[in-house]
C-alpha positions in Angstrom: 0.0 0.0 0.0 2.8 2.4 0.9 4.5 1.6 -2.5 1.3 2.6 -4.3 1.0 5.8 -2.4 4.6 6.7 -3.1 4.2 5.9 -6.8 1.1 8.1 -7.0 2.9 10.9 -5.2 5.8 10.6 -7.7 3.5 10.7 -10.7 1.7 13.8 -9.3 5.1 15.5 -8.8 6.2 14.7 -12.4 2.9 16.0 -13.8 3.3 19.3 -11.9 6.9 19.6 -13.1 5.9 19.1 -16.7 3.0 21.6 -16.4 5.4 24.2 -15.1 7.9 23.5 -17.8 5.2 23.8 -20.5 4.1 27.2 -19.2 7.7 28.3 -19.1 8.2 27.3 -22.7 5.4 29.6 -23.9 7.0 32.7 -25.4 6.2 35.9 -23.6 5.4 39.0 -25.6 5.2 42.6 -24.4 3.4 45.0 -26.7 4.8 48.5 -26.1 2.7 51.7 -26.2 5.5 53.4 -28.1 8.2 51.7 -30.4 11.8 51.6 -29.3 14.2 53.7 -31.5 16.5 50.7 -32.2 16.7 47.0 -31.7 17.2 46.4 -28.0 18.2 43.3 -26.1 17.7 43.0 -22.4 17.3 40.5 -19.6 14.2 40.6 -17.4 12.5 37.9 -15.3 15.3 35.4 -16.1 14.8 35.7 -19.8 16.4 37.5 -22.7 13.9 39.9 -24.4 14.5 41.1 -28.0 12.7 44.4 -28.6 12.1 45.8 -32.0 9.5 48.4 -33.0 6.6 48.1 -30.4 7.2 44.4 -29.5 9.5 42.7 -27.0 9.7 38.9 -27.2 11.2 36.3 -24.9 11.3 33.2 -27.0 12.8 31.1 -24.1 11.3 32.4 -20.9 12.0 30.9 -17.5 9.4 29.9 -15.0 9.6 33.4 -13.4 9.3 35.4 -16.6 5.5 35.7 -16.5 5.2 38.2 -13.7 4.3 41.8 -13.0 7.9 42.4 -11.8 9.2 41.3 -15.2 6.8 43.7 -16.9 8.1 46.5 -14.6 11.7 45.7 -15.6 10.8 46.0 -19.2 8.7 49.2 -18.7 11.6 50.8 -16.8 14.0 50.1 -19.7 11.8 50.5 -22.9 8.7 52.4 -21.8 5.0 51.8 -21.1 3.6 48.4 -21.9 0.2 47.9 -23.6 0.0 44.1 -23.0 2.2 41.4 -21.5 1.9 37.6 -21.6 1.9 34.5 -23.6 -0.6 32.6 -25.7 -2.1 31.0 -22.6 -2.3 33.9 -20.2 -2.0 37.7 -20.3 -1.5 40.1 -17.4 -4.8 41.8 -16.4 -5.3 45.6 -16.9 -4.7 46.4 -13.2 -1.3 44.6 -13.3 -0.4 46.4 -16.6 -1.2 49.7 -14.8 1.1 48.7 -11.9 3.7 47.8 -14.4 3.6 51.2 -16.1 4.0 53.1 -12.9 7.8 52.8 -13.4 7.7 53.2 -17.2 10.4 55.1 -19.0 8.8 58.3 -20.4 8.0 58.1 -24.2 10.4 61.0 -25.0 13.3 59.0 -23.5 12.3 55.9 -25.4 12.4 57.9 -28.7 15.8 59.2 -27.8 17.4 55.9 -26.9 
């Protein structure tokens, strides 16, 4: 009986691990309110974001990339964010507002 319980616990742990990995593999896109002046590469939330025009993309995000704190890191570097997330989940409007509190002003984005 103990062996069956242990086997079930291990199976549950493996399922949770794969679910987290699947979510982490989902690319994260930040749509910016204003385009960046030039291609920009930066690290936020444990992932490398490539920004061009009004889009920043993390093609290989980590498990901590989908977070308001990551959105804030981007906003601080490249300006206000209009949307942030992956195909499965997007940050809600209130979290985008929190993110943009630290946003680099549009004039500085244009000058970078």
